[in-house]
C-alpha positions in Angstrom: -50.1 43.2 -33.1 -48.5 46.1 -30.5 -46.0 43.3 -29.6 -44.9 41.9 -32.9 -44.3 45.5 -34.1 -42.5 46.4 -31.5 -40.0 42.9 -32.1 -39.7 43.9 -35.3 -38.7 47.1 -34.9 -36.2 46.2 -32.3 -34.9 43.5 -34.2 -34.0 46.0 -37.2 -32.3 48.1 -34.6 -29.8 45.2 -34.2 -29.5 44.3 -37.5 -28.5 48.1 -38.5 -25.9 48.4 -35.7 -24.1 45.1 -36.9 -24.5 46.5 -40.6 -22.7 49.6 -39.7 -19.6 47.8 -37.0 -19.5 44.9 -40.1 -18.9 47.9 -42.5 -16.1 49.5 -40.8 -14.3 46.2 -40.2 -15.4 45.0 -44.2 -13.9 48.3 -44.8 -10.5 48.1 -43.3 -9.9 44.5 -44.4 -11.4 44.6 -47.5 -10.6 47.5 -48.8 -14.7 47.8 -49.9 -15.8 51.7 -49.1 -18.3 51.7 -47.4 -18.7 55.1 -46.1 -18.6 58.1 -48.7 -16.7 60.2 -47.0 -13.6 60.4 -48.9 -11.1 58.0 -51.3 -7.4 57.0 -51.1 -5.0 57.6 -53.6 -1.8 55.1 -54.0 1.6 56.2 -55.2 3.0 54.6 -57.5 0.6 52.1 -57.3 -2.1 49.4 -55.4 0.2 47.5 -56.1 3.4 47.7 -55.4 7.3 45.7 -54.8 8.2 44.1 -51.3 10.2 46.4 -49.4 9.3 49.4 -51.1 8.2 52.6 -50.2 4.7 54.1 -51.0 2.4 57.3 -50.5 -0.7 57.7 -49.2 -3.1 60.4 -49.4 -6.3 60.5 -47.8 -9.3 63.0 -49.4 -12.6 64.0 -47.4 -15.5 64.2 -49.6 -17.8 65.8 -46.4 -18.1 69.4 -45.4 -14.4 70.1 -43.8 -13.5 72.1 -40.4 -10.1 72.9 -38.8 -11.1 70.8 -35.6 -11.1 67.3 -37.9 -7.9 65.3 -37.8 -7.2 62.4 -40.3 -4.7 59.7 -39.4 -3.4 56.4 -40.8 -4.1 52.7 -40.3 -1.8 50.4 -41.8 -2.2 47.1 -40.4 -3.8 49.2 -36.9 -1.0 50.5 -36.7 -1.4 54.4 -36.6 0.7 56.6 -38.5 0.8 60.2 -38.6 0.7 62.6 -41.4 3.4 63.8 -43.5 1.6 66.5 -44.2 -2.2 68.2 -44.3 -2.5 69.0 -47.8 -5.3 71.2 -47.2 -8.1 70.8 -45.0 -9.5 67.7 -46.5 -6.4 66.1 -47.9 -3.3 65.2 -45.9 -0.1 62.7 -47.3 1.3 59.9 -45.4 4.8 57.8 -46.1 4.6 53.9 -46.1 8.5 52.9 -45.7 9.8 49.4 -46.7 6.4 47.2 -46.7 7.5 43.9 -46.6 4.2 42.7 -46.4 2.1 41.3 -49.0 -1.3 42.6 -48.9 -1.0 45.1 -46.2 -4.5 47.2 -44.9 -4.8 51.0 -44.7 -7.8 53.0 -43.4 -8.5 56.2 -43.1 -9.9 57.9 -40.1 -11.4 61.2 -38.4 -10.6 62.5 -35.7 -13.2 65.3 -34.4 -14.6 66.1 -31.0 -13.1 63.3 -29.1 -14.6 59.9 -31.4 -12.9 58.6 -34.6 -14.6 58.2 -37.7 -14.0 56.1 -40.8 -13.4 57.7 -44.1 -12.5 54.8 -46.6 -9.8 52.0 -46.4 -7.7 49.5 -49.0 -6.5 46.9 -49.1 -2.6 46.6 -51.2 -1.3 44.1 -53.3 2.5 43.8 -52.7 4.7 40.9 -54.8 8.0 39.8 -56.3 9.0 39.7 -60.1 9.6 36.2 -60.9 12.8 34.4 -60.5 14.3 32.5 -63.8 12.7 28.5 -63.9 15.5 26.5 -63.1 15.8 23.0 -62.7 13.7 22.2 -66.4 13.2 18.6 -67.0 10.9 16.2 -69.1 10.1 12.8 -69.0 7.8 10.5 -69.8 6.9 6.4 -70.0 6.8 3.9 -72.1 3.3 3.1 -71.9 2.7 7.3 -71.6 1.0 9.4 -74.5 2.8 13.0 -73.3 5.6 14.1 -72.3 5.6 15.6 -69.0 7.8 19.0 -68.0 8.3 20.9 -65.2 10.3 23.0 -63.7 11.0 25.4 -60.1 9.9 28.9 -59.9 12.2 29.9 -57.9 10.4 32.0 -54.9 7.4 32.7 -54.5 6.5 36.2 -56.3 2.9 36.5 -54.3 1.2 38.1 -56.8 -0.1 36.4 -60.2 2.4 34.8 -62.3 2.4 32.8 -65.8 4.7 31.0 -68.0 5.1 30.6 -71.3 6.7 27.4 -72.6 8.3 27.2 -75.9 9.4 23.5 -77.6 11.3 24.2 -80.6 13.1 21.4 -82.9 17.3 21.8 -83.3 17.1 24.0 -86.0 15.3 26.7 -84.6 11.6 25.9 -85.6 8.8 26.8 -82.9 6.9 23.2 -82.6 4.4 24.0 -79.4 4.2 26.7 -77.5 1.3 27.2 -74.7 0.9 29.2 -71.4 0.0 27.9 -68.3 -0.3 29.1 -64.9 1.2 26.6 -62.6 5.0 25.3 -62.8 4.3 22.3 -65.1 2.8 21.3 -68.5 2.7 18.2 -70.7 3.2 18.3 -74.5 1.7 15.1 -77.0 3.9 12.4 -77.8 2.7 12.6 -81.6 4.2 15.7 -82.4 7.8 14.7 -81.2 9.7 12.0 -83.1 11.6 9.5 -80.1 15.3 10.1 -82.2 15.2 14.1 -82.9 17.1 16.6 -80.3 14.5 19.3 -79.3 14.8 22.4 -76.3 12.3 23.8 -74.5 12.5 27.3 -73.5 10.3 28.5 -70.5 9.3 32.2 -69.7 7.3 33.4 -66.4 6.5 37.0 -66.5 4.2 39.1 -64.2 3.0 42.7 -63.6 6.7 43.3 -61.8 8.6 41.8 -64.3 9.8 38.9 -66.8 12.7 36.2 -66.5 13.4 33.1 -69.3 15.3 30.2 -67.9 18.1 27.9 -69.4 17.5 25.9 -72.5 16.6 22.7 -72.0 18.1 19.8 -74.6 16.8 16.4 -75.1 16.0 13.4 -77.2 12.6 11.4 -76.7 14.4 8.6 -76.5 17.0 9.6 -73.2 13.9 10.9 -71.3 11.8 7.8 -70.8 11.6 6.9 -67.6 10.1 3.5 -65.7 6.6 3.1 -65.1 5.2 4.4 -62.0 5.4 0.9 -59.6 2.6 0.1 -57.6 3.1 -0.9 -53.1 1.5 -3.8 -52.9 2.6 -5.3 -49.2 3.0 -2.7 -45.8 4.3 -5.1 -42.9 5.3 -3.2 -39.3 8.3 -4.9 -37.4 7.9 -5.2 -33.5 11.0 -2.5 -33.9 9.7 0.3 -34.9 10.2 -0.4 -38.8 8.2 -1.2 -42.0 9.1 -3.4 -44.9 7.3 -2.8 -48.0 6.7 -4.6 -51.3 7.0 -2.7 -54.3 5.5 -4.3 -58.1 6.4 -3.1 -61.7 5.6 -3.9 -65.4 9.8 -2.7 -65.5 12.2 -5.6 -66.0 13.9 -6.2 -62.6 17.4 -6.7 -63.5 17.0 -2.8 -65.4 15.5 -1.0 -62.6 15.3 -0.8 -58.6 13.4 1.1 -56.4 12.7 3.7 -54.1 10.2 4.6 -51.5 9.1 7.7 -49.5 7.2 8.1 -46.2 5.8 10.6 -43.9 3.3 11.2 -41.0 -0.4 11.8 -42.4 -0.3 15.6 -41.2 3.2 16.2 -42.1 5.7 17.6 -44.7 8.5 16.1 -44.4 9.7 13.0 -46.3 11.9 10.1 -45.3 13.6 8.4 -47.8 14.6 4.7 -48.4 15.7 2.5 -50.4 15.9 -1.3 -51.4 19.0 -3.5 -50.0 19.3 -5.5 -52.7 18.5 -4.0 -56.6 15.7 -6.0 -58.3 13.8 -7.1 -55.7 11.4 -4.9 -54.7 11.9 -5.1 -50.8 12.5 -2.2 -48.8 12.9 -1.5 -45.2 12.1 1.9 -43.2 13.2 2.5 -39.8 12.6 5.1 -37.2 8.3 5.1 -37.1 6.3 6.1 -34.1 3.7 4.0 -33.2 0.5 4.5 -33.6 0.7 7.0 -36.2 -0.6 7.5 -39.8 2.0 7.1 -42.5 1.6 7.8 -46.1 3.5 5.2 -48.3 5.1 6.1 -51.9 7.3 4.5 -53.9 8.7 4.8 -57.3 11.4 3.2 -60.0 14.4 4.3 -61.7 16.6 2.5 -64.4 20.1 2.1 -62.6 23.2 3.2 -64.1 24.7 0.4 -66.3 21.1 0.7 -68.0 21.1 4.3 -69.0 19.4 5.4 -65.7 21.3 8.8 -66.0 19.9 12.4 -67.7 21.9 15.1 -68.5 20.1 18.4 -66.9 21.6 21.9 -67.7 23.1 24.1 -65.1 24.5 27.5 -66.5 25.2 29.1 -70.0 28.2 29.9 -71.4 27.7 33.7 -72.2 30.9 33.7 -74.4 29.8 31.5 -76.9 27.4 32.8 -79.5 26.1 29.2 -79.5 24.9 29.6 -76.2 26.4 26.3 -75.5 24.7 24.1 -72.6 26.4 22.9 -69.8 25.1 20.1 -67.9 24.2 17.4 -65.2 23.4 13.8 -64.8 20.4 13.1 -62.7 18.9 9.9 -62.4 16.0 8.4 -64.6 12.9 7.6 -62.2 9.3 7.2 -62.5 6.6 9.6 -60.8 5.9 8.4 -57.8 3.2 6.3 -56.7 -0.1 6.6 -55.4 0.1 7.5 -51.8 -0.8 4.7 -49.2 -1.7 5.3 -45.6 -1.3 2.6 -43.2 -1.7 3.7 -39.0 1.8 1.8 -37.4 1.2 -1.2 -34.4 2.0 -0.5 -31.0 5.6 -1.5 -30.6 6.6 -4.0 -27.7 9.2 -4.0 -25.1 12.6 -4.2 -27.2 15.1 -4.0 -23.8 15.6 -5.9 -20.9 14.3 -4.9 -17.4 16.7 -3.4 -14.7 16.0 -6.4 -12.0 17.6 -7.1 -8.5 16.4 -9.6 -5.8 16.4 -9.2 -1.6 16.9 -13.2 0.4 14.5 -14.3 2.4 14.4 -17.3 4.9 14.3 -20.5 4.3 11.0 -22.2 4.9 10.1 -26.0 6.9 9.7 -27.2 3.4 13.5 -25.4 2.5 11.7 -23.2 -0.1 13.3 -19.9 -0.2 11.6 -16.7 0.0 13.0 -14.1 -2.6 11.7 -10.3 -3.2 12.4 -10.1 -7.0 12.7 -6.3 -7.6 12.4 -4.8 -10.9 11.8 -0.9 -12.6 9.5 0.1 -15.8 10.9 0.1 -18.9 11.0 3.4 -20.2 7.6 4.6 -21.9 9.1 5.2 -25.0 10.6 1.7 -25.2 6.9 0.6 -26.2 3.4 1.7 -26.9 1.4 -1.2 -26.0 -0.6 -1.7 -23.4 1.1 -3.8 -20.4 -0.7 -6.8 -19.2 2.1 -8.2 -16.5 5.1 -9.2 -15.4 6.6 -12.9 -14.9 9.3 -14.5 -13.2 10.4 -17.9 -13.7 12.7 -19.8 -12.3 16.1 -21.1 -15.0 14.4 -24.5 -15.3 11.5 -22.8 -16.8 11.2 -25.2 -20.0 10.1 -28.2 -17.7 6.3 -28.4 -17.1 6.7 -28.4 -13.1 7.6 -24.7 -13.1 4.8 -22.6 -12.3 5.4 -19.3 -13.5 4.3 -16.4 -11.5 2.9 -14.3 -12.9 2.5 -10.6 -11.1 0.2 -7.4 -11.9 1.7 -4.6 -14.1 1.4 -1.7 -11.5 3.8 -3.4 -8.7 7.3 -3.2 -9.2 8.5 -6.0 -6.8 7.5 -9.8 -6.6 7.3 -12.5 -3.3 8.1 -15.9 -5.2 9.7 -19.1 -3.8 12.5 -21.1 -4.7 13.5 -24.3 -4.4 17.3 -24.5 -3.6 18.5 -26.6 -6.8 17.5 -22.8 -8.3 20.3 -20.3 -9.2 18.6 -17.9 -11.5 14.8 -16.2 -12.1 14.0 -14.6 -14.8 11.7 -11.7 -15.1 9.9 -10.2 -18.3 7.4 -7.7 -19.3 4.2 -9.2 -21.0 2.2 -6.2 -23.5 -0.2 -6.5 -26.0 2.4 -6.3 -28.7 5.3 -8.5 -27.2 6.8 -9.4 -24.1 10.6 -8.1 -23.6 13.5 -9.8 -23.7 14.3 -12.1 -20.3 16.3 -10.2 -17.1 18.8 -12.7 -15.3 17.9 -12.4 -11.2 21.3 -14.2 -10.0 20.4 -16.0 -6.4 23.9 -17.6 -6.1 26.3 -15.9 -4.0 29.6 -16.3 -5.2 31.5 -15.5 -1.8 33.9 -12.9 -2.6 34.0 -9.9 -1.0 32.2 -6.7 -2.4 34.1 -4.1 -3.8 36.2 -2.0 -1.9 35.4 1.3 -1.7 37.4 4.2 -1.9 35.7 7.8 -0.8 32.7 9.5 -0.8 32.2 13.1 -1.3 29.1 15.4 -0.6 28.2 18.0 -2.8 25.7 19.6 -0.7 22.9 19.7 -2.5 20.9 16.3 -2.2 23.8 13.5 -3.4 26.5 11.7 -2.4 29.5 10.7 -5.0 31.1 7.0 -4.2 33.6 5.3 -5.8 35.1 2.1 -5.7 37.9 -0.6 -7.6 37.4 -4.1 -8.4 38.8 -6.8 -7.5 39.1 -6.0 -3.7 42.1 -6.3 -2.1 43.5 -8.6 0.3 43.0 -12.9 0.1 39.4 -13.1 -1.0 39.9 -10.7 -4.2 42.8 -12.2 -5.7 41.5 -15.6 -6.6 39.4 -16.6 -9.3 36.5 -13.9 -9.2 34.9 -14.5 -12.2 33.6 -12.1 -14.9 32.4 -8.7 -14.0 29.4 -8.1 -15.3 28.3 -5.0 -13.5 27.9 -3.7 -10.0 24.7 -3.2 -8.3 24.2 0.3 -5.7 21.6 0.1 -3.8 20.8 2.1 -0.4 18.1 2.5 2.2 17.0 5.3 4.6 14.6 2.3 6.5 14.9 -1.1 6.0 11.5 -0.7 4.2 12.5 2.1 2.0 15.3 0.3 -0.4 16.5 2.3 -3.7 18.8 0.2 -6.0 20.4 1.1 -9.5 22.4 -1.1 -12.3 25.7 0.4 -13.2 27.9 -1.1 -16.1 31.0 -3.2 -15.9 33.0 0.1 -16.9 31.6 2.4 -13.8 33.4 2.2 -10.4 32.0 6.1 -9.7 28.0 6.6 -9.4 26.5 9.9 -7.9 23.3 9.4 -5.6 21.1 11.9 -6.0 17.5 12.7 -4.2 18.8 12.3 -0.2 17.7 14.4 2.2 19.5 16.6 4.4 19.9 15.2 7.8 18.5 11.9 6.6 21.3 9.2 7.4 21.7 6.2 4.8 23.4 2.3 4.2 25.0 2.7 0.8 26.3 -0.8 -0.3 28.0 -1.6 -3.7 27.5 -5.6 -5.3 29.9 -7.1 -7.6 27.3 -9.3 -10.4 30.2 -11.9 -11.7 29.4 -14.8 -14.0 30.1 -16.8 -10.6 27.3 -15.2 -8.7 26.7 -11.6 -6.5 29.8 -10.7 -4.3 29.3 -9.4 -0.2 28.2 -6.1 0.1 30.2 -3.1 1.0 28.6 -0.8 3.4 28.9 2.8 4.6 27.0 5.3 6.3 26.1 8.6 4.4 24.8 11.8 4.9 24.1 14.2 1.9 23.9 16.8 4.2 24.3 17.2 8.1 22.8 19.0 10.7 22.8 20.2 13.7 20.7 17.1 16.0 17.4 17.4 17.2 17.5 17.0 20.5 20.0 15.7 23.7 20.8 12.7 25.3 18.5 11.3 27.7 21.2 11.2 31.6 20.7 8.9 34.5 23.2 9.1 37.6 24.2 5.3 37.8 26.5 5.7 41.3 27.0 9.1 43.7 29.5 8.6 46.3 31.3 11.8 48.1 32.8 14.4 45.3 32.0 12.1 42.5 29.4 10.4 40.8 28.6 8.0 38.2 26.1 8.8 35.0 25.8 7.3 31.6 23.3 8.6 29.0 21.6 6.7 26.5 22.4 7.1 22.7 20.5 9.4 19.8 17.9 8.1 17.9 19.1 7.9 14.0 16.2 10.4 12.9 17.8 13.3 16.1 21.4 12.9 15.1 21.2 14.1 11.6 24.8 13.7 11.5 27.6 11.7 12.8 28.7 12.5 16.6 31.8 13.5 16.9 31.3 14.9 20.4 29.3 15.3 24.0 29.2 18.1 26.3 28.4 17.7 30.0 27.0 20.8 31.8 27.1 20.9 36.1 25.5 23.7 37.6 25.4 23.6 41.4 21.6 24.5 43.3 24.1 26.2 46.0 23.9 29.8 47.7 26.7 30.5 44.7 25.0 28.4 42.2 27.7 28.1 39.0 28.1 25.6 35.9 30.5 24.4 34.3 30.7 21.4 31.2 33.2 18.5 30.2 33.6 17.2 26.5 33.9 13.6 25.5 34.1 12.3 22.5 32.0 10.4 20.6 33.0 7.7 20.3 33.9 7.2 23.8 31.5 4.4 26.4 28.8 6.5 26.8 29.5 6.0 31.3 32.1 7.9 32.9 32.7 9.0 36.4 32.7 13.1 37.0 34.2 15.1 40.4 31.2 17.5 41.3 30.8 19.5 44.9 29.3 18.3 47.6 26.0 20.4 46.8 23.3 19.2 44.8 23.8 19.6 41.0 21.5 19.5 38.1 23.3 17.3 35.0 22.7 18.0 31.3 23.6 16.1 27.8 24.5 17.9 24.7 25.3 16.3 21.4 27.9 17.4 18.3 28.0 16.4 14.8 30.1 18.7 11.4 27.8 20.8 12.0 27.2 22.6 15.2 26.3 21.5 18.6 22.7 20.4 19.8 20.6 21.7 22.7 20.6 20.4 25.9 18.4 16.8 26.7 16.5 16.4 29.7 18.4 17.3 33.5 18.8 14.8 36.5 19.2 16.2 39.6 22.0 14.7 42.0 21.9 15.2 45.6 24.6 14.8 47.8 25.2 11.1 48.9 25.1 11.6 52.8 21.6 11.7 52.5 21.1 8.1 51.4 22.1 6.8 54.1 19.5 8.4 56.5 16.4 7.4 53.3 17.7 3.7 54.1 17.3 3.7 57.7 14.0 5.1 57.8 13.0 3.0 55.3 14.1 0.1 56.8 12.6 1.3 60.2 9.3 1.5 58.5 9.4 -2.1 57.1 10.4 -3.2 60.5 8.0 -1.6 62.2 5.3 -2.7 59.7 6.0 -6.2 59.6 5.5 -6.9 63.7 2.6 -5.0 63.5 0.7 -7.0 61.2 2.2 -9.9 62.7 0.3 -9.3 66.0 -2.4 -8.3 64.6 -2.8 -11.7 63.1 -1.6 -13.8 66.1 -4.6 -11.4 67.8 -7.7 -12.1 65.9 -6.6 -15.8 64.4 -9.2 -17.4 66.6 -11.9 -14.9 65.6 -10.7 -15.2 61.8 -10.3 -18.8 62.1 -14.4 -19.3 63.7 -15.1 -17.0 60.9 -14.0 -19.3 58.4 -15.0 -22.5 59.6 -18.9 -20.6 60.1 -18.1 -19.7 56.4 -17.3 -23.0 55.8 -19.9 -24.4 56.8 -22.7 -22.1 55.5 -21.5 -22.7 52.3 -20.8 -26.4 52.3 -23.4 -29.5 53.0 -24.6 -29.8 55.6 -24.0 -33.6 56.3 -20.3 -32.9 56.4 -20.7 -30.6 59.2 -22.8 -32.2 61.0 -21.8 -33.3 64.8 -23.1 -37.4 65.1 -23.5 -38.7 68.7 -20.9 -41.6 69.4 -22.5 -44.4 71.0 -19.3 -44.9 72.6 -19.7 -42.2 75.0 -23.3 -42.7 76.2 -24.2 -43.7 79.9 -25.3 -46.4 78.9 -22.1 -48.2 77.4 -20.8 -46.0 81.0 -22.6 -48.3 83.1 -21.6 -51.4 81.1 -18.2 -50.8 82.1 -19.5 -48.9 85.4 -17.5 -46.0 84.6 -20.6 -44.4 85.4 -20.7 -41.2 87.9 -24.1 -39.1 88.7 -23.2 -35.8 88.9 -25.7 -33.3 90.6 -25.4 -30.6 88.2 -26.5 -30.0 84.7 -24.9 -28.2 82.3 -26.8 -24.6 81.8 -26.9 -25.9 78.2 -27.5 -29.4 77.5 -25.8 -30.9 74.1 -29.1 -31.6 72.4 -27.4 -35.0 71.6 -26.3 -36.2 74.7 -27.7 -39.1 76.5 -30.8 -38.6 78.1 -31.2 -39.1 81.8 -31.7 -41.8 83.5 -35.1 -42.1 85.8 -35.8 -45.0 88.3 -38.4 -47.9 87.2 -41.0 -48.4 89.9 -43.1 -52.1 89.1 -46.7 -51.3 89.9 -49.2 -54.2 90.2 -50.4 -55.6 86.9 -54.2 -55.0 87.8 -53.6 -51.2 88.1 -52.1 -51.4 84.3 -54.0 -50.4 81.0 -53.8 -52.6 78.7 -53.5 -51.4 75.0 -53.8 -53.9 72.3 -50.8 -54.3 70.8 -48.7 -55.2 68.2 -48.0 -59.5 68.6 -44.5 -59.7 69.2 -42.8 -62.9 68.1 -40.2 -63.4 70.0 -37.6 -66.3 69.0 -34.1 -67.2 70.0 -31.6 -65.1 69.6 -29.3 -65.8 66.6 -31.9 -66.7 64.5 -32.9 -64.1 63.1 -35.5 -63.3 61.0 -38.5 -65.3 60.9 -40.1 -64.7 64.2 -43.4 -68.1 63.9 -45.2 -67.0 67.2 -46.6 -64.2 68.4 -47.6 -64.0 71.7 -49.4 -61.4 74.1 -47.6 -61.0 77.6 -48.2 -58.9 80.3 -44.5 -57.1 82.6 -44.1 -59.6 85.6 -46.3 -57.1 88.8 -44.1 -58.7 91.0 -41.2 -57.6 92.7 -39.0 -54.1 93.1 -37.6 -52.7 90.2 -34.0 -52.9 91.9 -34.5 -56.8 91.0 -35.2 -56.3 87.7 -32.2 -57.7 86.0 -31.1 -54.6 83.4 -28.0 -55.4 81.6 -27.3 -53.9 78.1 -25.6 -56.4 75.2 -22.5 -54.2 74.1 -22.9 -55.4 71.0 -25.7 -52.7 69.2 -23.0 -50.1 70.9 -20.4 -51.2 67.9 -23.5 -51.2 65.5 -24.2 -48.9 62.3 -22.6 -45.6 64.7 -23.4 -43.5 61.6 -27.1 -44.0 61.5 -29.4 -41.6 63.1 -33.2 -41.4 64.1 -35.1 -39.0 65.9 -35.5 -40.7 69.8 -32.4 -43.4 69.1 -29.4 -44.4 69.1 -29.1 -47.0 66.5 -32.7 -47.7 65.5 -35.5 -44.8 63.8 -38.9 -43.8 64.8 -42.0 -45.4 64.0 -45.7 -44.0 64.8 -47.9 -45.8 67.5 -51.3 -46.8 65.6 -54.3 -44.6 66.2 -56.3 -47.1 68.1 -55.7 -50.5 69.8 -57.7 -52.3 68.0 -56.2 -51.8 64.2 -52.8 -53.9 66.0 -51.8 -56.0 68.5 -48.6 -57.4 69.6 -46.1 -57.5 73.2 -46.9 -54.6 75.4 -45.6 -53.4 78.5 -47.2 -50.8 80.7 -44.5 -48.5 82.8 -44.6 -46.0 85.0 -41.3 -43.1 84.8 -40.7 -41.6 87.2 -41.5 -37.6 87.3 -43.6 -38.1 83.5 -46.5 -39.2 82.2 -47.7 -43.1 82.5 -46.7 -45.0 79.1 -48.3 -47.3 77.1 -48.7 -49.6 74.0 -44.7 -50.6 73.0 -44.7 -51.6 69.5 -41.5 -53.2 67.9 -40.5 -53.5 63.9 -37.2 -55.5 61.9 -34.4 -53.6 62.1 -32.0 -52.8 59.3 -29.5 -55.4 61.2 -30.1 -58.6 62.4 -30.9 -59.2 65.6 -32.1 -55.6 66.4 -35.5 -53.9 66.2 -36.7 -50.6 67.2 -39.5 -49.8 69.4 -41.5 -47.2 70.7 -43.4 -46.7 73.3 -46.3 -44.1 73.1 -49.3 -42.6 75.5 -52.5 -40.2 74.6 -50.7 -37.1 76.0 -47.9 -36.7 73.7 -45.1 -38.1 75.6 -43.3 -41.0 73.8 -40.3 -43.0 73.8 -38.5 -44.9 71.4 -35.6 -47.2 71.3 -33.4 -49.1 69.9 -33.8 -53.6 70.5 -30.2 -55.0 70.1 -30.5 -58.9 70.5 -32.9 -59.0 73.3 -31.6 -55.8 75.4 -33.5 -52.4 73.9 -32.4 -48.8 74.3 -34.3 -45.8 74.4 -36.2 -42.4 75.9 -38.8 -41.0 76.5 -39.7 -37.1 75.3 -42.2 -34.8 76.8 -42.7 -31.0 76.4 -38.8 -30.7 75.4 -37.4 -32.8 78.1 -36.2 -36.6 77.8 -34.8 -39.4 79.6 -33.6 -42.8 79.0 -35.4 -45.8 79.9 -33.6 -49.6 79.3 -35.7 -53.0 78.8 -34.5 -56.4 77.9 -36.3 -59.8 77.1 -33.9 -62.7 77.1 -35.2 -63.9 73.5 -36.8 -67.1 74.7 -40.3 -68.8 73.7 -42.7 -66.9 75.7 -40.3 -64.5 77.7 -41.5 -61.3 78.6 -40.2 -58.3 78.1 -38.4 -56.1 81.3 -37.7 -52.6 81.8 
């Protein structure tokens, strides 16, 4: 409950504060006496004539003191009192008041604060002017006579009008008081064929004024019936067509129209082109605006369409003769019709240009079409796209190139028979007229450039003449259509403009100081486009940014030849007029001098310089001044050059011979390393050392060339023949016969197909020397590349585990210094007349070899030592083997 009470008290206080503040505002604004501290009096009156002087008195009703100071606010402008009459009254003087409703407010100042005494709103105005342009009219189907007049300037006071209508003899027929500037009189009070007089008297508190009498006959003030607007049609050129209809005869009337924007006050008038048709045309409209249209009909002059209107009165005449003028008899304006104008399509041709490209393999040429968008005031619709089509656009085979609306260029491919391209802007309310882009060059030289002027403010003035002088311009160049100027900073930044054919001077603006521009002028004629006339220009030159880079080409005794590079265009910032070469010696007494070279001279010169070392620098100059020095180069005397060359040649010679000697010394080891690397990387069969049978000792014995040597190599070759050991024949009974494989024996030449198997012992009688050992040579030449473990052309065969497994021909022999071997076995070889034989002994020694056409070659190996044995057989039936 306490909370609610506190809230209510707070709200009451807030409302009271706002009430007090509002009372001050209301009293100052509306003159309402809110506070009872005093009152105001105005002399001569609260209503006054504008421009007059007033006296205002402020009176206090409260207790007065000498500390109270009274002031007056006039529209919040402080006015000091003219005189303090007494303690409670002050007088203020207001002069030449021109405000129709000024507000005055009296304040009292006390102890540094101001308090409102009272306020008052005054009313100023003017006496009424004499009503003018009094006129009455009626239509055939109307029951009243409408009269109106012009009240003159605004009075700012309440003004009334007394309308008096009397007959020609002075009898008053009708009298009425109106607060507005028009009135109506019933036609039943009037006779159509009589004359009447109308007088308007205006009055207010400041005065009275009476108009000139308006004399009329009812039949002379009849106007046509108000027409109706039946159709409004907007055009694409900011125009509108109106069609009106009326019940009047079309032969007697003509129509007028007026229009204004929805919130405007200025009317635009239009008149029909041909009387009686009811067709009117209004031009100069804005797109997407709401307009208010009205129409009226007027009688033509030949149909009595003029009415006399009084303009003045002759005061010397006692009868007050009226001088009148003629005015058309027109109907009232029709009821307003509101319409919104549509958007407007572009009506101007685009400005277009082109950049010719190269031809591709199919013969088509790439053409970059450039255009400038239409000005925004030319159309008000939405831009959809740009269309580029050849001059054969009527053919269905020609493709129209469509370009996005946000671009100002488009690349198209055209065939050689296309001479012109047409470019249009397509909007939501239509398309612009097609603009022609000519592709065929006329071959005529370009316009003759006269002069180029710089204004120093980023602009260049260029002028030319046409046709150009000389043989190219004296012929038929065609009719001139226009000029095209283009300028570039860099190849990617192209700017251009189209000029009329009557203009031979142009101002190129928007240029930057220190930037070089290439300006070209073309002449467009009916025969094509001329060759360009080009010139390099600067809008304003600046000093070069850097100096050229210099280098020494040749240096002789007392002379040096230098050359320098051309400055980049961005660093030149003007046309280079000269170069300055700075020569500075580095001797004990340094000195510097410079040499000037023309900017058009070759950039390679000979200079006379002292024998000391020098530093060369170079700077460039243009019309704006000299730029900084470029990077310098040090040039030493030429005598040091042969010594340096000699030392260099000597070092190279010593290095060459040292490398050659090192290669020669290390060539053997290098070759071995290379060979070992190849062996380790390659397959084993590629480098394996295969023994050659023709180099064997047996082959040497056959040829009688073998010589026994007592000296044996410390590292015997693993592939050499085993040493030949003497063979001793032992008695048969001392021989342990083991079962061997049956050995078929047949005559030589009948291999294979052995049919007889015999087991024959070796002969027991006779010394070893009596044994006929004669190896057969044919085996030596057979299959030299095939290799076995124990022979030259055979493969080792394992001995059967027990003699009982296989039986065959066998022999028993004793090798000198080697264990006793037994058990001879054999198998068919890979070639005819060849057998592979093997001898085994239980102690681990084995003998193996090759039988070639009855001759055995073999070797024995025991504990890593090898020897060789041989045997033979005649190959006949029952012929035993001999070893």
